VMD Tcl script that builds the backbone (N, CA, C; Angstrom):
set m [mol new atoms 456]
animate dup $m
set s [atomselect $m all]
$s set {name element resname resid chain x y z} {
  {N N UNK 1 A -108.017 -80.350 76.781}
  {CA C UNK 1 A -108.093 -79.292 77.779}
  {C C UNK 1 A -109.053 -79.736 78.887}
  {N N UNK 2 A -108.677 -79.593 80.143}
  {CA C UNK 2 A -109.553 -79.986 81.243}
  {C C UNK 2 A -110.809 -79.105 81.283}
  {N N UNK 3 A -111.891 -79.664 81.826}
  {CA C UNK 3 A -113.144 -78.918 81.899}
  {C C UNK 3 A -113.007 -77.735 82.859}
  {N N UNK 4 A -113.921 -76.803 82.737}
  {CA C UNK 4 A -113.876 -75.586 83.555}
  {C C UNK 4 A -114.058 -75.903 85.036}
  {N N UNK 5 A -114.838 -76.914 85.350}
  {CA C UNK 5 A -115.014 -77.236 86.766}
  {C C UNK 5 A -113.740 -77.799 87.387}
  {N N UNK 6 A -112.791 -78.219 86.538}
  {CA C UNK 6 A -111.487 -78.673 87.032}
  {C C UNK 6 A -110.465 -77.532 87.029}
  {N N UNK 7 A -110.845 -76.373 86.519}
  {CA C UNK 7 A -109.934 -75.223 86.427}
  {C C UNK 7 A -110.583 -73.989 87.048}
  {N N UNK 8 A -111.116 -74.131 88.230}
  {CA C UNK 8 A -111.828 -73.035 88.895}
  {C C UNK 8 A -110.975 -71.773 89.008}
  {N N UNK 9 A -109.667 -71.952 89.139}
  {CA C UNK 9 A -108.781 -70.790 89.289}
  {C C UNK 9 A -108.760 -69.917 88.028}
  {N N UNK 10 A -109.183 -70.464 86.889}
  {CA C UNK 10 A -109.215 -69.695 85.641}
  {C C UNK 10 A -110.475 -68.832 85.504}
  {N N UNK 11 A -111.474 -69.113 86.316}
  {CA C UNK 11 A -112.765 -68.431 86.166}
  {C C UNK 11 A -112.645 -66.909 86.267}
  {N N UNK 12 A -111.976 -66.334 87.274}
  {CA C UNK 12 A -111.905 -64.862 87.331}
  {C C UNK 12 A -111.286 -64.231 86.077}
  {N N UNK 13 A -110.234 -64.837 85.542}
  {CA C UNK 13 A -109.614 -64.290 84.320}
  {C C UNK 13 A -110.541 -64.436 83.113}
  {N N UNK 14 A -111.214 -65.565 83.015}
  {CA C UNK 14 A -112.158 -65.777 81.915}
  {C C UNK 14 A -113.326 -64.793 82.013}
  {N N UNK 15 A -113.814 -64.591 83.224}
  {CA C UNK 15 A -114.911 -63.643 83.445}
  {C C UNK 15 A -114.497 -62.252 82.981}
  {N N UNK 16 A -113.310 -61.839 83.362}
  {CA C UNK 16 A -112.806 -60.513 82.984}
  {C C UNK 16 A -112.734 -60.367 81.469}
  {N N UNK 17 A -112.212 -61.377 80.797}
  {CA C UNK 17 A -112.068 -61.343 79.344}
  {C C UNK 17 A -113.423 -61.338 78.631}
  {N N UNK 18 A -114.289 -62.231 79.050}
  {CA C UNK 18 A -115.616 -62.333 78.425}
  {C C UNK 18 A -116.422 -61.069 78.702}
  {N N UNK 19 A -116.306 -60.555 79.919}
  {CA C UNK 19 A -117.061 -59.364 80.298}
  {C C UNK 19 A -116.692 -58.153 79.442}
  {N N UNK 20 A -115.420 -58.015 79.087}
  {CA C UNK 20 A -114.997 -56.914 78.206}
  {C C UNK 20 A -115.760 -56.966 76.889}
  {N N UNK 21 A -115.853 -58.140 76.314}
  {CA C UNK 21 A -116.566 -58.318 75.032}
  {C C UNK 21 A -118.042 -57.992 75.186}
  {N N UNK 22 A -118.648 -58.506 76.250}
  {CA C UNK 22 A -120.090 -58.328 76.444}
  {C C UNK 22 A -120.460 -56.878 76.766}
  {N N UNK 23 A -119.596 -56.192 77.511}
  {CA C UNK 23 A -119.865 -54.785 77.815}
  {C C UNK 23 A -119.916 -53.973 76.528}
  {N N UNK 24 A -119.008 -54.248 75.612}
  {CA C UNK 24 A -119.013 -53.553 74.328}
  {C C UNK 24 A -120.230 -53.944 73.491}
  {N N UNK 25 A -120.495 -55.226 73.430}
  {CA C UNK 25 A -121.609 -55.723 72.613}
  {C C UNK 25 A -122.933 -55.110 73.049}
  {N N UNK 26 A -123.168 -55.044 74.354}
  {CA C UNK 26 A -124.454 -54.560 74.870}
  {C C UNK 26 A -124.390 -53.125 75.372}
  {N N UNK 27 A -123.255 -52.467 75.150}
  {CA C UNK 27 A -123.068 -51.063 75.531}
  {C C UNK 27 A -123.466 -50.811 76.988}
  {N N UNK 28 A -122.854 -51.608 77.864}
  {CA C UNK 28 A -123.127 -51.490 79.299}
  {C C UNK 28 A -121.897 -50.905 79.986}
  {N N UNK 29 A -122.133 -50.119 81.023}
  {CA C UNK 29 A -121.058 -49.478 81.762}
  {C C UNK 29 A -120.803 -50.223 83.075}
  {N N UNK 30 A -120.522 -51.510 82.960}
  {CA C UNK 30 A -120.277 -52.330 84.140}
  {C C UNK 30 A -118.814 -52.145 84.554}
  {N N UNK 31 A -118.617 -51.750 85.810}
  {CA C UNK 31 A -117.259 -51.473 86.288}
  {C C UNK 31 A -116.721 -52.556 87.201}
  {N N UNK 32 A -117.621 -53.333 87.826}
  {CA C UNK 32 A -117.142 -54.400 88.703}
  {C C UNK 32 A -118.183 -55.501 88.821}
  {N N UNK 33 A -117.727 -56.618 89.370}
  {CA C UNK 33 A -118.579 -57.775 89.587}
  {C C UNK 33 A -118.760 -57.938 91.087}
  {N N UNK 34 A -119.983 -58.169 91.514}
  {CA C UNK 34 A -120.222 -58.329 92.947}
  {C C UNK 34 A -119.530 -59.600 93.448}
  {N N UNK 35 A -119.056 -59.572 94.688}
  {CA C UNK 35 A -118.433 -60.772 95.267}
  {C C UNK 35 A -119.393 -61.968 95.275}
  {N N UNK 36 A -120.695 -61.706 95.460}
  {CA C UNK 36 A -121.681 -62.787 95.465}
  {C C UNK 36 A -121.749 -63.462 94.097}
  {N N UNK 37 A -121.689 -62.664 93.036}
  {CA C UNK 37 A -121.777 -63.225 91.686}
  {C C UNK 37 A -120.514 -64.026 91.364}
  {N N UNK 38 A -119.363 -63.496 91.715}
  {CA C UNK 38 A -118.119 -64.231 91.470}
  {C C UNK 38 A -118.105 -65.531 92.287}
  {N N UNK 39 A -118.583 -65.468 93.506}
  {CA C UNK 39 A -118.682 -66.663 94.344}
  {C C UNK 39 A -119.629 -67.689 93.701}
  {N N UNK 40 A -120.747 -67.190 93.179}
  {CA C UNK 40 A -121.700 -68.069 92.485}
  {C C UNK 40 A -121.008 -68.783 91.320}
  {N N UNK 41 A -120.250 -68.037 90.537}
  {CA C UNK 41 A -119.561 -68.627 89.381}
  {C C UNK 41 A -118.478 -69.613 89.813}
  {N N UNK 42 A -117.774 -69.295 90.888}
  {CA C UNK 42 A -116.696 -70.162 91.362}
  {C C UNK 42 A -117.240 -71.504 91.882}
  {N N UNK 43 A -118.484 -71.514 92.325}
  {CA C UNK 43 A -119.073 -72.735 92.873}
  {C C UNK 43 A -120.079 -73.385 91.930}
  {N N UNK 44 A -120.237 -72.821 90.766}
  {CA C UNK 44 A -121.185 -73.364 89.789}
  {C C UNK 44 A -120.617 -74.651 89.190}
  {N N UNK 45 A -121.464 -75.647 88.979}
  {CA C UNK 45 A -121.038 -76.925 88.411}
  {C C UNK 45 A -121.132 -76.841 86.890}
  {N N UNK 46 A -120.090 -76.336 86.268}
  {CA C UNK 46 A -120.092 -76.125 84.821}
  {C C UNK 46 A -120.102 -77.450 84.073}
  {N N UNK 47 A -121.093 -77.589 83.214}
  {CA C UNK 47 A -121.169 -78.766 82.341}
  {C C UNK 47 A -120.821 -78.386 80.916}
  {N N UNK 48 A -121.135 -77.133 80.545}
  {CA C UNK 48 A -120.923 -76.662 79.186}
  {C C UNK 48 A -119.620 -75.913 78.989}
  {N N UNK 49 A -118.740 -75.956 79.987}
  {CA C UNK 49 A -117.439 -75.351 79.903}
  {C C UNK 49 A -117.513 -73.843 79.689}
  {N N UNK 50 A -116.594 -73.269 78.913}
  {CA C UNK 50 A -116.492 -71.816 78.764}
  {C C UNK 50 A -117.736 -71.238 78.093}
  {N N UNK 51 A -118.314 -71.983 77.181}
  {CA C UNK 51 A -119.520 -71.489 76.509}
  {C C UNK 51 A -120.650 -71.282 77.522}
  {N N UNK 52 A -120.763 -72.182 78.483}
  {CA C UNK 52 A -121.789 -72.038 79.508}
  {C C UNK 52 A -121.496 -70.817 80.384}
  {N N UNK 53 A -120.239 -70.605 80.726}
  {CA C UNK 53 A -119.849 -69.416 81.484}
  {C C UNK 53 A -120.226 -68.164 80.704}
  {N N UNK 54 A -119.932 -68.137 79.426}
  {CA C UNK 54 A -120.268 -66.988 78.589}
  {C C UNK 54 A -121.777 -66.738 78.571}
  {N N UNK 55 A -122.564 -67.800 78.452}
  {CA C UNK 55 A -124.016 -67.644 78.428}
  {C C UNK 55 A -124.545 -67.082 79.737}
  {N N UNK 56 A -124.004 -67.555 80.857}
  {CA C UNK 56 A -124.417 -67.039 82.164}
  {C C UNK 56 A -124.069 -65.554 82.269}
  {N N UNK 57 A -122.854 -65.206 81.868}
  {CA C UNK 57 A -122.430 -63.801 81.918}
  {C C UNK 57 A -123.275 -62.935 80.981}
  {N N UNK 58 A -123.553 -63.452 79.798}
  {CA C UNK 58 A -124.343 -62.680 78.837}
  {C C UNK 58 A -125.732 -62.391 79.394}
  {N N UNK 59 A -126.373 -63.383 79.992}
  {CA C UNK 59 A -127.699 -63.172 80.588}
  {C C UNK 59 A -127.621 -62.152 81.713}
  {N N UNK 60 A -126.564 -62.242 82.530}
  {CA C UNK 60 A -126.396 -61.297 83.635}
  {C C UNK 60 A -126.165 -59.879 83.120}
  {N N UNK 61 A -125.364 -59.727 82.065}
  {CA C UNK 61 A -125.092 -58.404 81.493}
  {C C UNK 61 A -126.378 -57.812 80.915}
  {N N UNK 62 A -127.122 -58.612 80.194}
  {CA C UNK 62 A -128.374 -58.131 79.596}
  {C C UNK 62 A -129.328 -57.638 80.677}
  {N N UNK 63 A -129.391 -58.374 81.791}
  {CA C UNK 63 A -130.319 -58.022 82.867}
  {C C UNK 63 A -129.782 -56.949 83.810}
  {N N UNK 64 A -128.501 -56.624 83.698}
  {CA C UNK 64 A -127.897 -55.668 84.624}
  {C C UNK 64 A -128.423 -54.257 84.391}
  {N N UNK 65 A -128.447 -53.493 85.489}
  {CA C UNK 65 A -128.955 -52.130 85.384}
  {C C UNK 65 A -127.981 -51.084 85.910}
  {N N UNK 66 A -126.966 -51.505 86.614}
  {CA C UNK 66 A -126.037 -50.537 87.193}
  {C C UNK 66 A -124.620 -50.780 86.737}
  {N N UNK 67 A -123.694 -50.279 87.532}
  {CA C UNK 67 A -122.273 -50.420 87.218}
  {C C UNK 67 A -121.672 -51.680 87.821}
  {N N UNK 68 A -122.456 -52.378 88.678}
  {CA C UNK 68 A -121.962 -53.605 89.281}
  {C C UNK 68 A -122.774 -54.785 88.753}
  {N N UNK 69 A -122.060 -55.788 88.289}
  {CA C UNK 69 A -122.708 -56.996 87.785}
  {C C UNK 69 A -122.998 -57.891 88.977}
  {N N UNK 70 A -124.270 -58.202 89.161}
  {CA C UNK 70 A -124.685 -58.996 90.304}
  {C C UNK 70 A -125.440 -60.219 89.818}
  {N N UNK 71 A -125.697 -61.152 90.722}
  {CA C UNK 71 A -126.467 -62.341 90.365}
  {C C UNK 71 A -127.853 -61.863 89.950}
  {N N UNK 72 A -128.279 -62.219 88.744}
  {CA C UNK 72 A -129.612 -61.793 88.307}
  {C C UNK 72 A -130.683 -62.320 89.259}
  {N N UNK 73 A -131.782 -61.582 89.350}
  {CA C UNK 73 A -132.834 -61.942 90.285}
  {C C UNK 73 A -133.561 -63.218 89.881}
  {N N UNK 74 A -133.381 -63.653 88.641}
  {CA C UNK 74 A -133.993 -64.910 88.226}
  {C C UNK 74 A -132.981 -66.033 88.367}
  {N N UNK 75 A -133.447 -67.227 88.474}
  {CA C UNK 75 A -132.548 -68.367 88.652}
  {C C UNK 75 A -131.861 -68.709 87.347}
  {N N UNK 76 A -130.547 -68.596 87.338}
  {CA C UNK 76 A -129.788 -68.928 86.139}
  {C C UNK 76 A -129.793 -70.430 85.870}
  {N N UNK 77 A -129.984 -71.219 86.899}
  {CA C UNK 77 A -129.936 -72.667 86.701}
  {C C UNK 77 A -131.206 -73.188 86.039}
  {N N UNK 78 A -132.268 -72.401 86.016}
  {CA C UNK 78 A -133.509 -72.855 85.413}
  {C C UNK 78 A -133.753 -72.254 84.033}
  {N N UNK 79 A -132.708 -71.771 83.406}
  {CA C UNK 79 A -132.846 -71.225 82.062}
  {C C UNK 79 A -132.378 -72.267 81.061}
  {N N UNK 80 A -133.136 -72.443 80.006}
  {CA C UNK 80 A -132.752 -73.384 78.965}
  {C C UNK 80 A -131.721 -72.751 78.050}
  {N N UNK 81 A -130.834 -73.563 77.545}
  {CA C UNK 81 A -129.842 -73.103 76.584}
  {C C UNK 81 A -129.792 -74.074 75.429}
  {N N UNK 82 A -129.515 -73.544 74.266}
  {CA C UNK 82 A -129.367 -74.373 73.076}
  {C C UNK 82 A -127.972 -74.114 72.534}
  {N N UNK 83 A -127.219 -75.175 72.316}
  {CA C UNK 83 A -125.902 -75.070 71.701}
  {C C UNK 83 A -125.989 -75.746 70.341}
  {N N UNK 84 A -125.798 -74.990 69.297}
  {CA C UNK 84 A -125.833 -75.565 67.957}
  {C C UNK 84 A -124.420 -75.507 67.402}
  {N N UNK 85 A -123.684 -76.589 67.624}
  {CA C UNK 85 A -122.327 -76.663 67.105}
  {C C UNK 85 A -122.337 -77.058 65.636}
  {N N UNK 86 A -123.192 -78.010 65.292}
  {CA C UNK 86 A -123.316 -78.487 63.925}
  {C C UNK 86 A -124.784 -78.817 63.681}
  {N N UNK 87 A -125.495 -77.967 62.947}
  {CA C UNK 87 A -126.928 -78.191 62.757}
  {C C UNK 87 A -127.252 -79.475 61.994}
  {N N UNK 88 A -126.251 -80.076 61.362}
  {CA C UNK 88 A -126.467 -81.322 60.619}
  {C C UNK 88 A -126.437 -82.552 61.530}
  {N N UNK 89 A -125.877 -82.379 62.733}
  {CA C UNK 89 A -125.770 -83.504 63.663}
  {C C UNK 89 A -127.021 -83.584 64.533}
  {N N UNK 90 A -127.263 -84.770 65.084}
  {CA C UNK 90 A -128.412 -84.926 65.971}
  {C C UNK 90 A -128.144 -84.207 67.286}
  {N N UNK 91 A -129.197 -83.851 67.980}
  {CA C UNK 91 A -129.096 -83.141 69.246}
  {C C UNK 91 A -129.125 -84.129 70.399}
  {N N UNK 92 A -128.475 -83.749 71.491}
  {CA C UNK 92 A -128.473 -84.547 72.705}
  {C C UNK 92 A -129.264 -83.792 73.764}
  {N N UNK 93 A -130.204 -84.465 74.390}
  {CA C UNK 93 A -130.961 -83.872 75.485}
  {C C UNK 93 A -130.199 -84.183 76.764}
  {N N UNK 94 A -129.692 -83.127 77.419}
  {CA C UNK 94 A -128.847 -83.317 78.601}
  {C C UNK 94 A -129.659 -83.561 79.862}
  {N N UNK 95 A -130.801 -82.931 79.981}
  {CA C UNK 95 A -131.686 -83.172 81.118}
  {C C UNK 95 A -133.107 -83.261 80.600}
  {N N UNK 96 A -133.934 -83.971 81.338}
  {CA C UNK 96 A -135.325 -84.149 80.928}
  {C C UNK 96 A -136.174 -84.256 82.186}
  {N N UNK 97 A -137.215 -83.421 82.309}
  {CA C UNK 97 A -138.027 -83.454 83.524}
  {C C UNK 97 A -138.776 -84.782 83.670}
  {N N UNK 98 A -138.876 -85.257 84.897}
  {CA C UNK 98 A -139.567 -86.518 85.158}
  {C C UNK 98 A -141.006 -86.502 84.664}
  {N N UNK 99 A -141.637 -85.344 84.780}
  {CA C UNK 99 A -143.049 -85.241 84.403}
  {C C UNK 99 A -143.246 -85.131 82.889}
  {N N UNK 100 A -142.161 -85.097 82.142}
  {CA C UNK 100 A -142.245 -84.992 80.691}
  {C C UNK 100 A -142.331 -83.551 80.229}
  {N N UNK 101 A -142.568 -83.369 78.952}
  {CA C UNK 101 A -142.671 -82.028 78.374}
  {C C UNK 101 A -143.806 -81.996 77.360}
  {N N UNK 102 A -144.274 -80.797 77.068}
  {CA C UNK 102 A -145.219 -80.600 75.973}
  {C C UNK 102 A -144.376 -80.295 74.739}
  {N N UNK 103 A -144.233 -81.260 73.859}
  {CA C UNK 103 A -143.344 -81.126 72.707}
  {C C UNK 103 A -143.656 -79.885 71.878}
  {N N UNK 104 A -144.924 -79.619 71.613}
  {CA C UNK 104 A -145.276 -78.447 70.802}
  {C C UNK 104 A -144.804 -77.153 71.461}
  {N N UNK 105 A -144.950 -77.079 72.772}
  {CA C UNK 105 A -144.526 -75.878 73.494}
  {C C UNK 105 A -143.003 -75.735 73.449}
  {N N UNK 106 A -142.291 -76.850 73.642}
  {CA C UNK 106 A -140.830 -76.823 73.606}
  {C C UNK 106 A -140.349 -76.400 72.221}
  {N N UNK 107 A -140.929 -76.981 71.179}
  {CA C UNK 107 A -140.526 -76.626 69.817}
  {C C UNK 107 A -140.839 -75.162 69.510}
  {N N UNK 108 A -141.959 -74.673 69.996}
  {CA C UNK 108 A -142.304 -73.255 69.811}
  {C C UNK 108 A -141.283 -72.357 70.502}
  {N N UNK 109 A -140.888 -72.729 71.725}
  {CA C UNK 109 A -139.897 -71.938 72.457}
  {C C UNK 109 A -138.546 -71.945 71.748}
  {N N UNK 110 A -138.173 -73.082 71.187}
  {CA C UNK 110 A -136.910 -73.173 70.445}
  {C C UNK 110 A -136.987 -72.312 69.192}
  {N N UNK 111 A -138.103 -72.411 68.472}
  {CA C UNK 111 A -138.253 -71.623 67.244}
  {C C UNK 111 A -138.196 -70.126 67.552}
  {N N UNK 112 A -138.867 -69.713 68.604}
  {CA C UNK 112 A -138.848 -68.300 69.006}
  {C C UNK 112 A -137.420 -67.851 69.324}
  {N N UNK 113 A -136.672 -68.689 70.086}
  {CA C UNK 113 A -135.290 -68.351 70.456}
  {C C UNK 113 A -134.411 -68.224 69.213}
  {N N UNK 114 A -134.596 -69.106 68.246}
  {CA C UNK 114 A -133.798 -69.041 67.022}
  {C C UNK 114 A -134.149 -67.802 66.195}
  {N N UNK 115 A -135.419 -67.446 66.149}
  {CA C UNK 115 A -135.820 -66.217 65.461}
  {C C UNK 115 A -135.176 -64.997 66.122}
  {N N UNK 116 A -135.234 -64.953 67.454}
  {CA C UNK 116 A -134.639 -63.832 68.181}
  {C C UNK 116 A -133.135 -63.750 67.943}
  {N N UNK 117 A -132.468 -64.908 67.959}
  {CA C UNK 117 A -131.007 -64.918 67.752}
  {C C UNK 117 A -130.673 -64.459 66.335}
  {N N UNK 118 A -131.425 -64.923 65.341}
  {CA C UNK 118 A -131.176 -64.508 63.959}
  {C C UNK 118 A -131.386 -63.004 63.802}
  {N N UNK 119 A -132.396 -62.465 64.453}
  {CA C UNK 119 A -132.624 -61.015 64.401}
  {C C UNK 119 A -131.499 -60.251 65.100}
  {N N UNK 120 A -131.006 -60.809 66.192}
  {CA C UNK 120 A -129.880 -60.175 66.889}
  {C C UNK 120 A -128.643 -60.159 65.994}
  {N N UNK 121 A -128.344 -61.289 65.375}
  {CA C UNK 121 A -127.166 -61.397 64.506}
  {C C UNK 121 A -127.279 -60.468 63.313}
  {N N UNK 122 A -128.509 -60.317 62.796}
  {CA C UNK 122 A -128.727 -59.509 61.594}
  {C C UNK 122 A -129.027 -58.046 61.915}
  {N N UNK 123 A -128.835 -57.651 63.182}
  {CA C UNK 123 A -129.134 -56.276 63.622}
  {C C UNK 123 A -130.551 -55.853 63.259}
  {N N UNK 124 A -131.494 -56.801 63.398}
  {CA C UNK 124 A -132.905 -56.492 63.167}
  {C C UNK 124 A -133.350 -56.559 61.717}
  {N N UNK 125 A -132.443 -56.882 60.807}
  {CA C UNK 125 A -132.793 -56.977 59.394}
  {C C UNK 125 A -133.511 -58.302 59.148}
  {N N UNK 126 A -134.818 -58.245 58.876}
  {CA C UNK 126 A -135.634 -59.456 58.752}
  {C C UNK 126 A -135.263 -60.281 57.525}
  {N N UNK 127 A -134.896 -59.643 56.438}
  {CA C UNK 127 A -134.497 -60.387 55.236}
  {C C UNK 127 A -133.232 -61.180 55.513}
  {N N UNK 128 A -132.264 -60.541 56.160}
  {CA C UNK 128 A -131.021 -61.226 56.501}
  {C C UNK 128 A -131.284 -62.332 57.527}
  {N N UNK 129 A -132.159 -62.070 58.495}
  {CA C UNK 129 A -132.502 -63.079 59.498}
  {C C UNK 129 A -133.132 -64.297 58.833}
  {N N UNK 130 A -133.985 -64.069 57.857}
  {CA C UNK 130 A -134.595 -65.178 57.110}
  {C C UNK 130 A -133.515 -66.002 56.416}
  {N N UNK 131 A -132.561 -65.324 55.797}
  {CA C UNK 131 A -131.451 -66.020 55.130}
  {C C UNK 131 A -130.634 -66.849 56.126}
  {N N UNK 132 A -130.356 -66.264 57.294}
  {CA C UNK 132 A -129.581 -66.953 58.324}
  {C C UNK 132 A -130.270 -68.256 58.724}
  {N N UNK 133 A -131.598 -68.233 58.752}
  {CA C UNK 133 A -132.365 -69.405 59.174}
  {C C UNK 133 A -132.753 -70.316 58.008}
  {N N UNK 134 A -132.356 -69.948 56.795}
  {CA C UNK 134 A -132.689 -70.783 55.640}
  {C C UNK 134 A -134.172 -70.756 55.304}
  {N N UNK 135 A -134.818 -69.635 55.591}
  {CA C UNK 135 A -136.246 -69.479 55.328}
  {C C UNK 135 A -136.464 -68.473 54.214}
  {N N UNK 136 A -137.582 -68.610 53.523}
  {CA C UNK 136 A -137.977 -67.544 52.612}
  {C C UNK 136 A -138.437 -66.383 53.487}
  {N N UNK 137 A -138.484 -65.193 52.913}
  {CA C UNK 137 A -138.935 -64.048 53.696}
  {C C UNK 137 A -140.374 -64.261 54.154}
  {N N UNK 138 A -141.182 -64.871 53.298}
  {CA C UNK 138 A -142.584 -65.130 53.636}
  {C C UNK 138 A -142.696 -66.087 54.825}
  {N N UNK 139 A -141.871 -67.149 54.839}
  {CA C UNK 139 A -141.867 -68.087 55.966}
  {C C UNK 139 A -141.416 -67.375 57.246}
  {N N UNK 140 A -140.387 -66.553 57.114}
  {CA C UNK 140 A -139.884 -65.822 58.267}
  {C C UNK 140 A -140.956 -64.878 58.798}
  {N N UNK 141 A -141.588 -64.146 57.908}
  {CA C UNK 141 A -142.626 -63.181 58.307}
  {C C UNK 141 A -143.754 -63.884 59.061}
  {N N UNK 142 A -144.161 -65.079 58.595}
  {CA C UNK 142 A -145.203 -65.844 59.269}
  {C C UNK 142 A -144.765 -66.201 60.698}
  {N N UNK 143 A -143.566 -66.725 60.817}
  {CA C UNK 143 A -143.075 -67.131 62.138}
  {C C UNK 143 A -142.860 -65.917 63.042}
  {N N UNK 144 A -142.379 -64.841 62.469}
  {CA C UNK 144 A -142.182 -63.607 63.232}
  {C C UNK 144 A -143.515 -63.126 63.800}
  {N N UNK 145 A -144.539 -63.098 62.956}
  {CA C UNK 145 A -145.842 -62.626 63.441}
  {C C UNK 145 A -146.428 -63.590 64.476}
  {N N UNK 146 A -146.115 -64.859 64.355}
  {CA C UNK 146 A -146.620 -65.876 65.300}
  {C C UNK 146 A -145.977 -65.736 66.678}
  {N N UNK 147 A -144.682 -65.448 66.716}
  {CA C UNK 147 A -143.960 -65.456 67.985}
  {C C UNK 147 A -143.506 -64.103 68.511}
  {N N UNK 148 A -143.195 -63.187 67.623}
  {CA C UNK 148 A -142.505 -61.970 68.077}
  {C C UNK 148 A -143.267 -60.671 67.845}
  {N N UNK 149 A -144.165 -60.665 66.920}
  {CA C UNK 149 A -144.857 -59.428 66.585}
  {C C UNK 149 A -145.797 -59.019 67.715}
  {N N UNK 150 A -145.729 -57.767 68.037}
  {CA C UNK 150 A -146.628 -57.244 69.069}
  {C C UNK 150 A -147.562 -56.211 68.446}
  {N N UNK 151 A -148.278 -56.674 67.427}
  {CA C UNK 151 A -149.250 -55.811 66.789}
  {C C UNK 151 A -148.679 -54.809 65.821}
  {N N UNK 152 A -147.538 -55.149 65.194}
  {CA C UNK 152 A -146.939 -54.197 64.239}
  {C C UNK 152 A -147.840 -53.981 63.048}
}
mol reanalyze $m
mol bondsrecalc $m
mol representation Tube
mol addrep $m
């Protein structure tokens, strides 16, 4: 199948389909997409294909506040994404800043994102989230308090 950047004409239909799912998932009453946002998507250089389109739409839906989906006020191009197709395979770093990175900070951000995703999948059930991540409840609780707890 050709990449999404080679099938720009499919973007509006894909957006419509994905948006239906996301509106239900996040219980949003989005009725239309702004022309600016659709234009942004039509000119975006997709590297991650449909999954990348879905991630952009999901972030926009989460941040949306009205009935029209618009380009979020934050830069979508500067958001990190993690795709875990097979956790047993090695990861590929697609971009790397010239100035380098603080490995501990990057790993902490990844761990936090995985904790949040597991909690989302488990509808907030911490025991189930621990299972999803292959952690004991005690390990999960430690990481939760380190990254996500706000004085519970």
